[in-house]
C-alpha positions in Angstrom: 2.3 -93.5 -23.6 -0.4 -93.7 -21.0 -3.4 -91.4 -20.8 -2.9 -88.5 -18.6 -6.2 -88.5 -16.3 -7.4 -85.4 -14.0 -7.8 -86.6 -10.2 -9.8 -84.3 -7.8 -7.5 -82.3 -5.4 -8.8 -81.6 -2.1 -6.3 -82.4 0.3 -2.2 -80.9 0.3 -0.3 -83.0 2.8 -3.4 -84.5 4.2 -4.8 -80.8 5.2 -7.9 -79.9 3.4 -7.7 -77.1 0.4 -9.7 -73.9 1.5 -12.2 -72.3 -0.9 -12.7 -75.1 -2.9 -11.2 -77.8 -4.9 -8.5 -78.5 -7.6 -7.5 -80.9 -10.0 -4.1 -82.8 -10.7 -2.4 -84.7 -12.8 0.4 -87.1 -12.3 2.9 -86.0 -15.6 5.9 -88.0 -15.2 7.3 -90.0 -12.4 11.3 -91.6 -11.8 13.1 -93.0 -8.6 14.4 -89.3 -8.1 11.0 -87.3 -7.8 7.7 -86.5 -10.0 6.0 -83.8 -11.6 2.5 -83.1 -11.3 0.2 -80.9 -13.5 -2.0 -78.6 -11.0 -5.3 -76.2 -11.5 -6.9 -74.6 -9.0 -9.8 -72.5 -9.9 -10.2 -68.9 -8.6 -10.4 -68.7 -4.6 -8.9 -71.8 -4.2 -5.8 -72.2 -1.5 -4.0 -74.9 0.0 -3.2 -74.2 3.8 0.4 -73.0 5.2 1.9 -76.6 4.9 5.5 -78.0 5.1 6.7 -81.5 3.5 9.6 -84.3 3.2 10.6 -83.0 -0.3 11.6 -79.8 -2.7 9.1 -78.6 -4.9 9.4 -76.4 -7.7 6.5 -74.4 -9.0 6.5 -73.5 -12.7 3.4 -71.0 -13.2 1.5 -71.6 -16.9 -1.8 -69.7 -16.8 -3.2 -67.9 -14.6 -2.1 -65.9 -11.7 -0.8 -66.9 -7.9 -0.1 -65.4 -4.6 2.1 -67.3 -1.9 4.3 -66.8 0.8 7.2 -69.2 1.4 8.5 -69.1 5.1 7.0 -65.8 5.5 8.1 -64.1 2.3 5.1 -63.2 -0.2 5.4 -63.1 -4.0 2.8 -62.9 -6.9 3.3 -65.3 -9.8 2.4 -64.9 -13.2 2.6 -67.1 -16.4 6.7 -68.0 -16.7 7.3 -67.2 -13.0 8.6 -70.0 -10.8 9.4 -70.4 -6.8 11.3 -73.0 -4.9 8.8 -74.4 -1.8 12.0 -75.9 0.1 11.8 -79.4 2.0 10.8 -78.3 5.8 9.9 -74.8 5.2 6.0 -73.5 5.7 4.3 -72.3 2.4 1.2 -71.7 0.9 -0.2 -70.7 -2.6 -3.7 -69.2 -3.5 -5.3 -68.7 -7.0 -6.3 -65.1 -7.7 -7.4 -66.5 -11.1 -8.2 -69.7 -12.4 -4.2 -71.0 -12.3 -2.4 -73.8 -13.7 1.2 -74.6 -13.0 3.3 -77.7 -13.3 5.2 -78.7 -9.7 8.2 -81.1 -9.9 8.8 -82.7 -6.5 12.4 -84.1 -5.7 13.3 -86.6 -3.7 10.1 -88.7 -4.4 7.9 -87.9 -1.5 7.4 -90.8 1.1 3.5 -90.6 0.7 1.3 -89.1 -1.6 1.6 -85.4 -1.0 -1.7 -84.6 -2.8 -4.8 -86.3 -2.8 
């Protein structure tokens, strides 16, 4: 198995993160999708964005606040949320937070960098 390397995360769907930087690791990739491990320090958030794939977020640690299509929620470890393709959404780390994010189908271009 290849060593898992953390990468700096500064953009989501080509838009800059707000309040700082995060980091990510590609966990697995298949023809049908991929999975990332993502970490945001407290105070970092994504801008409101939408994409060409569905994303399922599963929170491992910390506390996230976000909205999908204007519906707000707070997520804690063990919680999950779906970001359906085409719907505007954002997420903010209320505490240092880590989550697994599954994306399907495989995005046409890298969604985070």
